[in-house]
C-alpha positions in Angstrom: 0.3 0.3 -0.2 1.1 3.5 -1.1 0.3 5.0 2.3 1.8 2.3 4.3 4.1 3.7 7.0 4.1 0.8 9.7 6.9 -0.8 10.9 7.7 -4.1 9.2 6.7 -6.5 11.7 9.3 -8.4 14.1 9.4 -11.4 15.6 7.8 -11.9 19.0 7.8 -13.9 22.9 6.0 -15.7 21.0 8.9 -16.8 18.6 12.4 -16.2 20.5 12.2 -16.9 24.8 13.6 -13.4 26.7 17.9 -14.5 27.0 17.4 -15.2 22.9 15.3 -12.3 22.5 17.9 -9.3 20.8 18.6 -6.4 23.3 18.6 -3.4 21.2 17.8 -0.4 20.8 14.5 1.4 18.6 16.9 3.4 16.5 15.0 7.4 17.5 16.1 6.3 20.8 19.5 5.1 19.8 20.8 7.9 17.0 20.4 11.0 17.8 21.6 14.4 16.2 22.3 17.7 18.5 20.4 15.4 21.4 17.6 15.3 19.8 15.2 12.3 17.9 16.0 12.5 14.0 12.6 12.5 13.3 13.0 16.4 14.7 15.2 17.1 11.4 12.8 15.0 9.3 9.7 17.3 10.0 12.2 20.4 9.7 13.6 19.6 6.7 9.1 19.0 5.7 7.9 22.1 7.4 10.5 25.0 6.1 9.2 22.9 2.7 5.9 23.7 3.3 6.3 27.6 4.3 8.4 28.1 1.9 5.4 27.7 -0.8 3.2 28.6 1.7 4.3 32.0 2.4 5.9 32.3 -1.1 2.3 32.3 -2.5 1.4 34.5 0.3 3.9 37.1 -0.1 2.6 37.7 -3.4 -1.3 36.9 -3.2 -3.0 40.7 -2.2 -0.3 42.2 -5.4 -1.2 39.7 -7.0 -5.1 40.4 -7.1 -5.2 43.9 -6.9 -2.9 44.3 -10.1 -3.9 45.5 -13.8 -5.1 42.2 -15.6 -2.3 44.4 -17.5 0.1 43.3 -14.8 -0.6 39.7 -14.8 -3.4 40.5 -11.7 -6.8 40.5 -11.4 -7.8 44.2 -10.9 -9.9 44.1 -7.4 -10.7 47.4 -5.8 -8.1 47.1 -2.6 -10.4 46.4 0.4 -11.2 43.3 -2.0 -8.1 41.9 -2.1 -7.1 42.9 1.1 -10.3 40.6 2.3 -9.3 38.3 -0.1 -6.2 37.4 1.3 -7.4 37.7 5.3 -9.9 35.2 4.2 -7.8 32.8 2.5 -5.5 32.4 5.7 -8.4 32.8 7.5 -9.5 29.6 5.7 -6.0 27.8 5.5 -6.1 27.8 9.4 -9.9 26.9 9.7 -9.4 23.6 7.7 -7.3 22.9 10.5 -8.7 21.8 12.7 -10.8 20.0 9.9 -7.9 18.0 9.6 -7.1 17.5 13.0 -10.2 15.4 13.3 -9.4 13.5 10.1 -5.8 12.1 11.7 -7.2 11.1 15.3 -10.6 10.0 13.5 -9.6 8.7 10.3 -6.5 8.8 8.5 -3.3 9.0 11.1 -0.8 11.8 11.4 1.7 10.4 8.5 -0.5 9.8 5.9 -2.6 13.3 6.6 0.5 14.6 5.9 1.6 13.5 2.2 -2.0 14.1 1.1 -2.2 17.0 2.8 1.2 17.9 0.7 0.2 16.4 -2.0 -3.4 18.4 -2.6 -1.0 21.8 -1.8 1.1 21.0 -4.7 -1.9 20.6 -6.8 -3.0 24.6 -5.5 0.2 25.6 -6.6 0.2 24.6 -10.1 -3.2 25.5 -10.7 -2.1 29.7 -9.9 0.8 29.1 -12.2 -2.5 29.1 -14.8 -3.9 32.2 -15.6 -7.3 30.6 -15.3 -9.4 33.9 -13.7 -10.8 34.5 -10.5 -12.9 31.3 -10.6 -9.3 29.0 -11.2 -7.9 31.2 -9.0 -10.2 29.8 -5.9 -10.6 26.3 -6.6 -6.7 26.7 -6.5 -6.7 29.1 -2.5 -9.1 26.1 -1.8 -6.5 23.5 -2.6 -3.9 24.6 -0.8 -6.4 25.5 2.2 -7.7 22.1 2.0 -4.0 20.9 2.4 -2.6 22.9 4.6 -5.3 22.2 7.6 -3.6 18.0 6.5 -0.8 19.2 6.7 0.0 21.3 9.1 -1.3 20.6 12.1 0.2 16.4 11.8 3.5 17.9 11.8 3.3 19.9 14.6 1.5 17.1 16.2 4.5 14.6 15.0 7.2 17.7 16.2 5.4 16.9 20.3 5.0 12.6 19.9 9.1 12.9 19.8 9.0 13.9 23.2 7.5 11.9 26.3 5.9 14.6 29.0 7.8 16.3 31.1 10.4 15.9 28.6 13.3 19.0 29.3 13.5 18.8 25.2 10.4 19.7 24.1 10.7 23.1 24.1 13.4 23.1 22.3 12.3 21.4 19.5 9.7 23.8 19.0 12.2 26.2 19.4 14.7 24.6 16.3 11.0 23.5 14.8 9.5 26.6 14.7 12.9 27.9 12.8 12.3 26.1 10.1 8.8 26.8 9.4 10.6 31.0 9.8 13.7 29.6 7.5 11.6 29.2 4.8 9.6 32.1 5.4 12.3 34.3 4.8 13.9 32.6 1.5 10.7 32.6 -0.7 9.0 36.1 0.0 12.8 37.3 -1.7 12.3 34.6 -4.8 9.0 34.5 -5.6 8.8 38.0 -4.7 11.4 38.8 -7.5 9.9 36.4 -9.7 6.6 38.1 -10.4 8.4 41.9 -10.2 10.3 40.5 -13.1 8.7 38.3 -15.2 5.4 37.5 -13.7 2.7 36.5 -11.5 2.1 32.9 -12.4 6.2 31.7 -13.4 6.4 32.7 -9.8 3.2 30.6 -8.4 4.2 27.6 -9.7 7.9 27.6 -6.9 6.2 26.9 -4.3 4.6 24.3 -6.0 8.5 23.3 -6.6 9.3 23.1 -3.4 6.3 21.2 -1.7 7.6 18.3 -4.0 10.1 18.5 -2.6 9.5 18.0 1.0 7.2 15.3 0.2 9.6 14.0 -1.2 12.1 14.7 1.8 9.1 13.2 4.2 7.8 9.5 2.3 11.9 8.9 1.9 13.1 8.9 4.9 9.5 8.6 7.2 10.2 5.1 8.0 13.8 5.6 9.2 13.0 8.8 11.5 9.0 8.0 12.5 8.8 4.7 12.2 8.1 4.2 15.2 5.2 6.5 15.8 1.7 4.9 15.6 0.6 5.6 12.2 -3.0 4.8 13.0 -5.4 7.0 14.0 -5.4 7.4 17.5 -9.1 7.7 18.0 -10.2 5.6 15.5 -14.4 5.5 14.5 -16.7 2.2 14.8 -18.3 1.9 11.7 -21.4 3.7 14.0 -19.6 6.4 13.6 -18.7 6.6 10.5 -21.8 6.4 9.2 -23.0 9.4 11.7 -20.5 12.0 10.7 -20.6 10.8 6.8 -24.9 11.6 7.2 -23.4 15.4 8.9 -21.2 15.9 6.5 -23.4 15.9 3.6 -26.2 17.8 5.8 -23.2 19.8 6.1 -22.9 20.5 2.8 -26.2 20.4 1.9 -27.2 23.8 4.6 -23.9 25.8 3.2 -25.4 25.6 -0.4 -29.1 26.6 0.4 -27.6 29.3 2.1 -25.3 30.2 -0.7 -28.7 30.1 -3.2 -30.4 31.7 -1.4 -28.7 34.9 0.1 -28.1 34.8 -3.9 -31.1 34.8 -4.6 -32.4 37.4 -2.4 -29.1 39.8 -2.8 -27.7 39.7 0.9 -24.7 37.9 -0.5 -21.7 39.8 -0.7 -17.6 39.6 0.5 -18.9 42.8 2.8 -21.3 40.3 5.2 -19.3 37.3 4.5 -16.3 38.9 6.2 -19.2 40.1 8.3 -20.3 36.8 10.1 -17.0 34.4 8.9 -15.6 34.8 12.4 -19.0 33.9 14.8 -19.0 31.1 12.4 -15.2 30.5 13.4 -16.0 30.4 16.6 -18.8 28.5 16.5 -16.6 25.7 14.9 -14.2 26.6 18.4 -16.2 26.1 20.3 -18.0 22.9 19.0 -14.7 21.3 18.6 -13.6 21.9 22.8 -17.3 21.0 23.4 -16.5 17.6 21.7 -13.0 17.2 23.4 -14.1 18.2 26.8 -16.9 15.8 26.4 -15.4 12.6 25.0 -15.7 10.1 28.5 -12.8 8.5 27.2 -10.7 11.6 28.7 -9.7 11.6 32.6 -10.9 14.7 34.3 -7.1 16.3 34.7 -6.8 15.8 30.6 -9.9 18.1 31.0 -9.4 20.4 33.0 -6.0 21.0 31.2 -8.3 21.4 27.6 -11.0 23.7 29.4 -7.6 25.6 30.8 -6.5 26.1 27.1 -8.9 28.1 26.7 -7.8 31.1 28.2 -4.3 30.6 26.0 -7.2 30.4 22.6 -8.2 33.4 23.2 -5.0 35.4 24.0 -3.2 34.3 20.7 -6.6 35.6 18.4 -5.6 39.0 20.2 -1.8 38.7 19.0 -2.6 37.1 15.8 -4.8 39.6 14.8 -1.8 42.0 14.8 0.5 40.0 13.2 -1.0 38.7 10.1 -1.0 42.3 9.4 1.9 42.0 7.6 0.3 40.2 5.0 -3.1 42.5 4.7 -1.7 45.9 5.1 1.2 46.1 5.0 2.1 45.1 1.8 -0.4 47.7 0.2 1.2 50.3 2.8 5.0 49.0 1.1 4.3 49.4 -2.2 2.3 53.3 -1.7 3.7 55.2 1.5 6.9 54.4 1.4 10.3 54.7 -0.3 11.3 52.2 -2.3 13.6 53.7 -4.8 17.0 52.0 -4.1 19.3 54.0 -6.7 16.9 52.8 -9.6 16.3 49.4 -7.9 12.7 49.7 -6.8 11.7 46.2 -4.1 9.8 44.2 -4.6 6.3 44.9 -1.4 6.5 41.5 -0.8 10.5 41.6 0.7 9.4 43.3 4.0 7.2 40.5 4.6 11.2 38.3 4.9 12.0 40.6 7.7 9.3 38.8 10.1 11.3 35.2 9.2 14.6 36.7 9.3 14.4 38.5 12.5 13.3 35.4 13.6 16.4 33.8 12.8 18.0 36.4 14.0 16.8 36.5 17.8 15.8 32.3 17.9 19.3 31.6 18.4 18.9 33.8 21.4 16.1 32.9 23.2 17.2 29.4 22.8 20.2 29.7 25.1 18.2 32.3 27.4 15.7 29.3 28.1 18.7 27.0 28.0 20.5 28.1 30.2 17.8 29.3 33.0 15.9 25.9 33.0 13.8 25.4 35.4 14.0 29.7 36.3 12.6 30.5 32.9 9.6 32.5 33.0 6.5 30.3 32.5 3.9 30.6 29.8 2.8 33.3 31.0 5.1 35.9 31.3 6.3 34.7 27.9 2.9 35.7 26.5 2.2 38.5 27.7 5.2 40.4 26.9 4.6 39.3 23.2 1.1 40.5 22.7 2.6 43.8 24.8 5.2 44.0 22.2 2.9 44.1 20.0 0.6 46.4 20.1 3.8 48.4 21.2 4.1 48.0 17.4 0.8 49.2 15.9 0.2 52.4 18.6 4.2 53.0 17.0 3.2 52.5 13.7 0.2 55.5 14.4 2.0 57.4 15.7 4.6 57.2 12.5 1.3 58.4 10.3 0.2 60.7 12.2 3.5 62.5 11.5 3.2 61.7 7.8 -0.4 63.0 8.4 -0.1 64.4 4.5 0.2 61.2 3.0 3.7 61.2 2.3 6.1 59.0 1.5 8.1 57.6 4.4 11.4 55.3 5.7 11.2 52.0 5.3 13.3 52.1 8.4 9.9 53.4 10.0 7.7 49.4 8.8 10.7 47.6 9.6 11.2 48.5 13.3 7.5 47.9 13.3 7.8 44.1 12.1 11.1 43.5 14.2 8.8 44.8 16.9 6.7 41.9 16.5 8.6 39.7 15.8 10.0 39.4 18.3 6.8 38.9 20.0 5.9 36.1 17.8 9.1 34.5 19.5 7.2 35.0 22.8 4.3 33.5 22.4 4.2 31.4 19.0 6.6 28.0 20.2 5.7 28.7 23.6 2.2 28.4 22.6 2.7 25.3 20.2 4.6 23.4 23.3 2.4 24.6 25.8 -0.3 22.7 23.1 1.3 19.9 22.7 1.7 19.5 26.7 -2.6 20.4 27.5 -3.5 17.9 24.9 -5.0 15.1 25.6 -3.4 11.7 23.6 -6.6 10.8 21.5 -6.5 14.3 20.3 -4.0 15.7 19.7 -3.8 17.3 16.1 -7.6 18.6 17.2 -6.4 20.7 19.6 -3.1 21.6 17.5 -5.7 22.4 15.5 -7.6 25.0 17.3 -4.4 26.3 18.5 -4.2 27.0 14.3 -7.6 28.6 14.2 -6.9 31.4 17.2 -4.9 32.0 13.8 -8.0 31.4 11.0 -10.4 34.1 14.0 -8.3 36.3 14.2 -7.3 36.3 10.0 -11.7 36.3 10.2 -11.3 39.5 11.5 -8.9 41.1 9.7 -11.1 40.4 6.4 -14.1 42.9 7.9 -12.0 44.9 9.8 -10.3 46.4 6.3 -13.5 47.1 5.2 -12.4 50.2 7.9 -8.9 51.3 7.1 -8.5 54.6 5.6 -6.0 55.4 3.7 -5.6 59.3 4.1 -6.1 58.5 7.5 -4.7 54.7 8.9 -3.4 55.5 12.2 -7.0 55.0 14.6 -6.9 51.6 12.7 -3.5 50.1 14.1 -4.1 51.8 16.9 -6.9 50.5 17.7 -5.6 46.9 17.8 -2.8 47.8 19.8 -5.2 49.1 22.6 -7.3 45.0 21.5 -3.9 43.4 22.4 -3.5 45.5 26.3 -6.7 44.7 27.2 -7.0 40.6 26.5 -3.4 40.3 27.9 -3.4 42.1 30.6 -7.5 40.5 31.6 -5.1 36.8 30.4 -2.4 37.8 33.1 -5.8 38.2 36.0 -6.5 34.6 35.6 -2.9 33.4 36.2 -3.9 31.5 39.3 -6.8 29.8 37.9 -5.6 28.3 35.0 -2.9 27.3 36.8 -4.8 25.6 38.8 -6.2 23.0 36.4 -3.0 22.9 34.7 -1.9 20.3 36.9 1.2 20.2 37.2 2.0 22.0 33.9 4.0 25.1 34.2 2.3 28.7 33.9 
């Protein structure tokens, strides 16, 4: 079978006596690199390629959508282009919850990664052809579904490499996060330059090639590096459950189709209307997933309370990502119109500013990895790291607002200001994202590991959904209040999060909060 990732069966104790059985350590324990299992570097490499493909495409998406047809774009208005970009990102992370459920109940994590990577590559290949708006919609849908299958399961596999309480876990997620940013640093530089000099469609092909390389790495090395991990679903559906969930899926599809037909018929179906209700849809989905995990009688009381304790972390993540995701919607537009971009006759591609975030992560990550290792058990807990990151992100929005007030006449300003803003929320990201990723793998019950990782990613989906709606209030002539409002909201959420420290810590049951 093409997706058989299970190790070959070995002789059992019934065939050999205890004294005859070979005493050989499993490969994943015997062979390590820098003290970590070799599986981490398989997943690291896969993630580098996948993030290259995703961020390379995303770095030019909003520019492609509002570029004139004569320039190879679709010619949409800027507000629509920013909304579609945010909605696409929202659907990517929303699909991660579905991908987590599919892995836990149907396919298993490793098989989900392979199928997801193949569907992602197909989406990027479709973007390489001038298929018009509906062709772009189909391509983006493929990338959404594929990423939903791949992303939470690669992250969950990283967590599965380490036992509970393993001190290497946080370090592993820092290394893994380094891989994420390694791919996302190079991709805007390469894809953005090709888009500016050759064209958008040839540029979209580059991410497809990288995703295929990532698939080859994962499939050819997984038996040697990940073969000891469970390949089957952690909590497979029974026959009766399969029939029930199939009926639910058909019902949901029919209901959505009817809603689209009715709203289109009465004339209320529009991009603006959809972006207004989409964040609520995301929150309903999150509530359903949390309820299904908490209501599972198979998990223990401690596991159930840990999932409840994770809810405030989800809310804090959503607030932080609302600022972080500005770099994909509003920042490219600002870079295209309000920054000095002429460097000795060379026009700096607007997409290049999206490499500032990952290069910051690449530079600063070793410092934090060293610092956390040096401090050991004395390092700040989850809440201290996350609140600090949220405050930094909020401060970056206040700074950007001040810069726009300084240039209220509409004049262009130095790229140094934008570089500083991105640097600030990027350092905040380093305090929030790896910390919460590691926490998610600790808070998750083993039978729902991918689903809780999917919820971690839905936090970004909710924030993107909020951004897809709020960009309608983005005023190009006076954008300062827009960014300052984000700063105020995140500060308020951070303060509430801090006040909840004691009850969250109690329900975390030993997880250092």
